[in-house]
C-alpha positions as CSV (number, residue, x, y, z in Angstrom):
1,M,-74.4,-36.2,-6.9
2,M,-72.6,-33.4,-5.2
3,L,-70.4,-32.6,-8.2
4,E,-73.5,-32.1,-10.4
5,M,-75.2,-29.9,-7.7
6,C,-72.1,-27.7,-7.4
7,R,-72.2,-27.1,-11.2
8,R,-75.6,-25.4,-10.9
9,P,-75.4,-21.7,-11.6
10,L,-77.6,-19.1,-9.9
11,E,-79.7,-18.2,-12.9
12,K,-82.8,-19.8,-11.4
13,C,-82.3,-18.2,-8.0
14,F,-81.2,-14.6,-8.7
15,G,-83.6,-11.7,-8.1
16,G,-82.5,-10.0,-11.3
17,G,-80.5,-6.8,-12.1
18,D,-80.1,-3.9,-9.7
19,G,-82.0,-1.0,-11.2
20,G,-80.6,-1.5,-14.7
21,D,-77.1,-2.7,-13.7
22,G,-76.9,-5.6,-16.1
23,L,-73.6,-6.8,-14.6
24,L,-74.9,-7.1,-11.0
25,W,-76.9,-10.3,-10.1
26,H,-77.9,-11.6,-6.7
27,M,-79.7,-14.1,-4.6
28,D,-81.6,-12.3,-1.9
29,L,-81.9,-15.0,0.8
30,K,-81.8,-18.8,1.1
31,P,-81.7,-21.1,4.1
32,H,-78.8,-23.2,5.4
33,S,-78.7,-25.5,8.4
34,S,-78.2,-22.8,11.0
35,G,-79.6,-19.6,9.4
36,D,-79.9,-17.9,6.0
37,Y,-77.4,-16.8,3.4
38,S,-77.3,-14.1,0.7
39,I,-75.0,-13.9,-2.4
40,A,-74.2,-11.2,-4.9
41,V,-71.7,-10.9,-7.7
42,V,-70.8,-8.0,-10.1
43,Q,-68.8,-8.5,-13.2
44,A,-66.2,-6.0,-14.2
45,N,-63.8,-8.1,-16.4
46,S,-64.5,-9.1,-20.0
47,A,-64.9,-12.7,-18.6
48,L,-66.1,-13.1,-15.1
49,E,-63.0,-14.3,-13.1
50,D,-64.8,-14.4,-9.7
51,Q,-66.8,-17.5,-8.7
52,G,-68.6,-18.3,-5.5
53,Q,-70.8,-21.1,-4.1
54,V,-72.6,-22.4,-1.1
55,F,-73.3,-26.0,-0.3
56,T,-75.9,-26.8,2.3
57,S,-77.0,-30.0,4.1
58,P,-78.5,-30.7,7.5
59,F,-75.0,-31.5,8.8
60,A,-72.6,-29.0,7.1
61,T,-72.5,-25.8,5.2
62,Y,-69.6,-25.1,2.8
63,I,-68.9,-21.5,1.5
64,G,-66.4,-20.7,-1.2
65,V,-65.3,-17.5,-3.0
66,Y,-62.6,-17.8,-5.7
67,D,-60.9,-14.7,-7.2
68,G,-59.4,-15.7,-10.5
69,H,-56.6,-13.9,-12.3
70,G,-55.1,-14.3,-15.7
71,G,-58.4,-15.8,-16.9
72,P,-61.5,-17.5,-15.5
73,E,-60.4,-21.1,-15.9
74,A,-58.9,-21.7,-12.5
75,S,-61.8,-20.2,-10.5
76,R,-64.3,-22.2,-12.6
77,F,-62.3,-25.4,-12.1
78,I,-62.2,-24.9,-8.3
79,T,-66.0,-24.4,-8.4
80,N,-66.4,-27.9,-9.9
81,R,-63.8,-29.8,-7.9
82,L,-63.1,-28.4,-4.4
83,F,-66.5,-29.1,-2.6
84,P,-66.7,-32.6,-4.0
85,F,-63.2,-33.3,-2.6
86,L,-64.2,-31.8,0.8
87,H,-67.3,-34.0,0.8
88,K,-65.4,-37.1,-0.2
89,F,-62.6,-36.8,2.3
90,S,-65.0,-35.7,5.1
91,I,-66.9,-39.0,4.6
92,E,-63.7,-41.1,4.4
93,Q,-62.3,-39.6,7.6
94,G,-65.5,-39.4,9.6
95,G,-66.0,-35.6,9.6
96,L,-64.4,-32.3,8.8
97,S,-60.9,-31.5,10.0
98,E,-57.9,-29.5,9.1
99,D,-56.4,-32.5,7.4
100,V,-59.6,-33.0,5.3
101,I,-59.4,-29.4,4.2
102,R,-55.7,-29.6,3.3
103,K,-56.3,-32.8,1.3
104,A,-59.1,-31.2,-0.6
105,F,-56.9,-28.2,-1.5
106,D,-54.0,-30.4,-2.5
107,A,-56.3,-32.6,-4.7
108,T,-57.7,-29.6,-6.4
109,E,-54.3,-28.1,-7.1
110,E,-53.0,-31.5,-8.4
111,E,-56.0,-31.9,-10.8
112,F,-55.6,-28.4,-12.1
113,L,-51.9,-29.2,-12.7
114,D,-53.1,-32.2,-14.7
115,L,-55.3,-29.9,-16.7
116,V,-52.5,-27.5,-17.5
117,K,-50.2,-30.4,-18.6
118,A,-53.0,-31.7,-20.9
119,S,-53.7,-28.3,-22.3
120,W,-50.1,-27.2,-22.6
121,P,-49.4,-28.1,-26.3
122,V,-52.2,-26.0,-27.6
123,R,-52.9,-23.5,-24.8
124,P,-49.6,-22.7,-23.0
125,Q,-51.1,-19.5,-21.6
126,I,-53.1,-21.7,-19.1
127,A,-49.9,-22.1,-17.1
128,S,-50.3,-18.4,-16.1
129,V,-53.9,-18.7,-14.9
130,G,-54.6,-18.9,-11.2
131,S,-57.1,-18.2,-8.5
132,C,-57.3,-17.1,-4.9
133,C,-59.4,-19.6,-2.9
134,L,-61.3,-18.8,0.4
135,V,-63.4,-21.6,1.9
136,G,-65.5,-21.7,5.0
137,A,-67.1,-24.9,6.5
138,I,-69.5,-25.1,9.4
139,S,-70.1,-28.5,11.0
140,N,-71.2,-29.5,14.5
141,G,-71.0,-25.9,15.8
142,V,-67.4,-25.5,14.6
143,L,-66.2,-23.1,11.9
144,Y,-63.3,-23.8,9.6
145,V,-61.8,-21.0,7.4
146,A,-59.1,-21.9,4.9
147,N,-57.5,-19.3,2.6
148,L,-55.1,-18.9,-0.3
149,G,-54.6,-15.3,-1.5
150,D,-56.3,-12.1,-0.4
151,S,-60.1,-12.9,-0.4
152,R,-61.3,-12.4,3.2
153,A,-63.7,-13.8,5.8
154,V,-64.9,-11.4,8.5
155,L,-67.1,-12.3,11.5
156,G,-69.7,-10.0,12.9
157,R,-70.3,-10.7,16.6
158,R,-71.9,-9.0,19.6
159,A,-69.5,-7.3,21.9
160,S,-69.4,-9.0,25.3
161,E,-69.8,-5.6,27.0
162,G,-72.7,-4.3,25.1
163,Q,-75.0,-4.7,22.1
164,A,-72.7,-3.3,19.4
165,V,-71.7,-5.7,16.6
166,V,-67.9,-5.7,16.1
167,A,-65.8,-7.0,13.2
168,E,-63.3,-9.8,13.6
169,R,-61.1,-10.9,10.7
170,L,-60.9,-14.7,10.4
171,S,-58.7,-15.2,7.4
172,T,-55.1,-14.5,6.7
173,D,-54.2,-12.4,3.7
174,H,-51.4,-13.7,1.5
175,N,-50.6,-10.4,-0.3
176,V,-47.1,-9.0,-0.4
177,A,-48.7,-5.5,0.1
178,V,-48.6,-6.7,3.8
179,E,-45.2,-6.3,5.3
180,E,-45.3,-9.5,7.2
181,V,-46.1,-11.5,4.0
182,R,-43.2,-9.7,2.2
183,K,-40.9,-10.8,5.0
184,E,-42.2,-14.4,4.8
185,V,-41.5,-14.5,1.0
186,K,-38.0,-12.9,1.3
187,D,-37.1,-15.3,4.1
188,L,-37.9,-18.2,1.9
189,H,-35.7,-16.8,-0.9
190,P,-32.6,-15.4,0.8
191,D,-30.5,-15.7,-2.4
192,D,-33.0,-13.8,-4.6
193,A,-32.7,-10.0,-4.1
194,H,-35.5,-9.4,-6.6
195,I,-38.1,-11.9,-5.2
196,V,-40.4,-9.0,-4.2
197,V,-40.3,-5.8,-6.3
198,Y,-42.2,-2.6,-6.0
199,T,-43.6,-1.9,-9.4
200,R,-46.6,-0.1,-10.9
201,G,-47.5,1.3,-7.5
202,V,-47.6,-2.0,-5.6
203,W,-45.4,-4.8,-4.2
204,R,-45.3,-7.8,-6.5
205,I,-43.6,-11.2,-6.4
206,K,-41.0,-11.2,-9.3
207,G,-42.7,-7.9,-10.3
208,I,-45.7,-10.0,-11.5
209,I,-48.2,-11.1,-8.9
210,Q,-49.3,-9.7,-5.6
211,V,-50.5,-12.9,-3.8
212,S,-48.1,-15.5,-2.6
213,R,-50.5,-18.4,-2.5
214,S,-53.1,-19.7,-5.0
215,I,-54.5,-22.6,-7.0
216,G,-52.8,-22.6,-10.4
217,D,-50.2,-20.0,-11.5
218,V,-48.2,-23.1,-12.5
219,Y,-45.5,-21.1,-14.3
220,L,-44.5,-19.6,-10.9
221,K,-44.5,-23.0,-9.2
222,K,-42.9,-25.3,-11.7
223,P,-39.7,-24.0,-13.2
224,E,-39.8,-26.4,-16.1
225,F,-42.8,-24.6,-17.5
226,N,-40.8,-21.3,-17.5
227,R,-37.9,-23.0,-19.3
228,D,-40.1,-24.4,-22.1
229,P,-39.6,-22.5,-25.4
230,L,-43.4,-22.9,-26.0
231,F,-44.1,-20.6,-23.0
232,H,-41.6,-18.0,-24.3
233,H,-43.9,-17.4,-27.3
234,F,-46.7,-16.5,-25.0
235,G,-45.2,-14.7,-22.1
236,I,-42.0,-13.2,-20.7
237,P,-40.0,-16.1,-19.1
238,V,-39.3,-15.7,-15.3
239,P,-36.0,-17.3,-14.2
240,L,-36.9,-19.5,-11.2
241,K,-34.6,-21.5,-9.0
242,R,-37.5,-22.8,-7.0
243,P,-41.3,-22.2,-6.7
244,V,-42.2,-18.7,-5.7
245,M,-45.8,-19.5,-4.8
246,T,-47.6,-22.3,-2.9
247,A,-51.0,-23.8,-2.6
248,E,-50.7,-24.3,1.2
249,P,-53.8,-22.8,2.9
250,S,-53.8,-21.0,6.2
251,I,-56.5,-22.6,8.3
252,L,-58.4,-21.3,11.3
253,V,-60.7,-23.5,13.5
254,R,-63.1,-21.8,15.8
255,K,-66.0,-23.0,17.9
256,L,-69.0,-20.8,17.1
257,E,-70.4,-18.9,20.1
258,P,-73.9,-17.5,20.7
259,Q,-72.6,-13.9,20.2
260,D,-71.4,-14.8,16.6
261,M,-74.0,-13.2,14.4
262,F,-72.9,-13.5,10.8
263,L,-70.0,-14.1,8.4
264,I,-69.0,-12.2,5.3
265,F,-66.9,-14.0,2.7
266,A,-65.8,-11.8,-0.2
267,T,-63.2,-11.5,-2.9
268,D,-60.6,-8.6,-2.8
269,G,-62.8,-6.5,-5.0
270,L,-65.0,-5.7,-2.0
271,W,-62.3,-5.2,0.5
272,E,-60.5,-2.8,-1.8
273,H,-63.3,-0.3,-1.1
274,L,-64.8,-1.3,2.2
275,S,-63.1,-1.9,5.6
276,D,-64.0,-4.9,7.7
277,E,-65.8,-2.6,10.1
278,A,-67.7,-0.8,7.4
279,A,-69.0,-4.1,5.9
280,V,-70.0,-5.4,9.3
281,K,-71.9,-2.2,10.1
282,I,-73.8,-2.4,6.8
283,V,-74.9,-6.0,7.5
284,S,-75.8,-5.3,11.2
285,K,-77.9,-2.2,10.4
286,N,-79.9,-3.5,7.5
287,S,-82.4,-6.2,6.6
288,R,-81.1,-9.7,5.7
289,V,-82.9,-9.7,2.4
290,G,-80.6,-8.6,-0.4
291,I,-77.8,-7.8,2.1
292,A,-75.0,-9.2,-0.2
293,K,-76.2,-7.0,-3.0
294,R,-76.2,-4.0,-0.6
295,L,-72.5,-4.7,0.2
296,V,-71.6,-4.9,-3.5
297,R,-73.4,-1.7,-4.2
298,A,-71.7,0.1,-1.3
299,A,-68.3,-1.0,-2.6
300,I,-69.1,0.3,-6.1
301,E,-70.4,3.6,-4.7
302,E,-67.0,4.0,-3.0
303,A,-65.2,3.2,-6.2
304,A,-67.3,5.7,-8.0
305,K,-66.5,8.5,-5.5
306,K,-62.8,7.9,-6.0
307,R,-63.3,8.9,-9.7
308,E,-65.8,11.7,-8.8
309,L,-68.6,9.7,-10.4
310,R,-71.9,8.2,-9.2
311,Y,-73.0,4.6,-9.1
312,E,-75.5,5.5,-11.8
313,D,-72.5,6.4,-14.1
314,I,-70.5,3.2,-13.2
315,K,-73.4,0.8,-13.9
316,R,-73.7,2.0,-17.5
317,I,-70.1,1.0,-18.3
318,E,-69.7,-2.2,-20.1
319,K,-67.7,-5.2,-18.9
320,G,-64.0,-5.1,-19.6
321,V,-64.0,-1.3,-19.6
322,R,-65.6,-1.4,-16.1
323,R,-62.4,-3.1,-14.8
324,H,-60.8,0.3,-14.8
325,F,-63.2,1.4,-12.1
326,H,-63.5,-1.8,-9.9
327,D,-62.7,-5.5,-10.0
328,D,-65.2,-8.4,-10.1
329,I,-66.8,-8.6,-6.7
330,T,-68.3,-11.7,-5.1
331,V,-70.0,-11.5,-1.6
332,I,-71.6,-14.2,0.5
333,V,-73.2,-13.4,3.8
334,I,-73.9,-16.3,6.2
335,F,-76.2,-15.6,9.1
336,L,-75.7,-17.8,12.2
337,D,-78.9,-18.6,14.1
338,H,-77.3,-21.5,16.0
339,S,-80.3,-23.8,15.3
340,Q,-79.8,-27.6,15.9
341,V,-79.9,-30.2,13.1
342,S,-82.6,-32.8,13.4
343,P,-81.2,-36.1,14.6
344,N,-83.5,-37.9,12.2
345,A,-82.1,-36.3,9.1
346,S,-80.8,-38.8,6.5
347,L,-77.5,-38.4,4.7
348,T,-78.9,-40.2,1.7
349,D,-82.0,-37.9,1.2
350,P,-81.1,-35.8,-1.8
351,S,-83.8,-33.2,-1.0
352,L,-81.8,-32.2,2.1
353,F,-78.8,-31.1,0.0
354,N,-78.4,-28.0,-2.1
355,C,-75.5,-26.3,-3.9
356,T,-75.7,-22.8,-5.5
357,S,-72.9,-21.4,-7.6
358,V,-72.6,-18.0,-9.4
359,P,-73.1,-17.9,-13.1
360,V,-70.1,-18.3,-15.5
361,D,-70.9,-15.0,-17.2
362,I,-73.5,-12.5,-15.9
363,F,-73.7,-10.4,-19.0
364,S,-74.8,-13.2,-21.3
365,M,-76.8,-15.1,-18.7
366,N,-77.8,-17.6,-21.5
367,G,-78.2,-20.5,-19.1
368,D,-75.3,-22.4,-20.5
369,E,-72.6,-23.2,-17.9
370,A,-69.1,-23.8,-19.1
371,D,-67.8,-27.2,-18.3
372,V,-64.2,-26.9,-17.3
373,S,-63.4,-30.6,-16.9
374,L,-60.2,-32.1,-18.2
375,H,-61.9,-33.2,-21.3
376,T,-63.3,-29.8,-22.4
377,I,-60.5,-27.4,-22.1
378,P,-58.1,-28.3,-24.8
């Protein structure tokens, strides 16, 4: 049941375009077990590589944002598989835990590897597709945040010495633009002087990728794929002695407190243009309704200013070309009202469960959602 629910796109829930921006869609506000949530996504790439979803029940809320790269396949695959694994392992082990989350990430990575192996003879390029993966889970008053890559979760909470809402970053970035991450990668590869290279204006692992952890990117994790002549026809081979990326998430566990007001989960496309503090200020100073859309628009306005343009100019640019101005952006805002779950709620009542996922392609919005199961990606 949960797998089918997590495949449902937002078409039926979105409030529509934003003043003629056909690449921006949003869901203004929906309830979860301890508050409300809002979602927005804007497409910049030719194919939407971002995905996001929220699963709600009386007992738990799961939040996921997945920033794909090299193509949309990995982020779509995670959308279909990660939450069902979280649900399955949580039931088996009697509740959420760090171990449950790690098992769900591992299982998702292994199934995507199976997909790559099955697709390899006819689609060798799928070995270079990957996705950052940021997940939040709220259960029994405890928040879990697990991250691969550079999507980010930020908490807005009341300052203890006043009424101001302050920003607290909850996730760990795995981007070699951060000196600490570069050092971590270099320490793991002391015999490779070129493990991290400054190229095209940024630091990159092997001169290719900025993030050190992801789902997918199999050619940077499995040397045998790089050595296969089939891959040489598709991309430039990268000599590897060992994997240069991992799928090991960093995990934070935190008991929610009454002063914790809301959570912002967003892909790097947002944080490229807004600071943690700026995003938290926007959420704290505005109405809940449509707040995720407001954050997306604020980021695009900042991107437009850097090119001496207006948002009105950016929104007329078609997908693909628009990537030159900003990336895909997915934002989920979770408000925390700290309400209590009814003790009489039934785990077996399907009406108490809901899963909302972003559409596969905003521009077409034809109602057809791509099935990225092992049987449909050849």
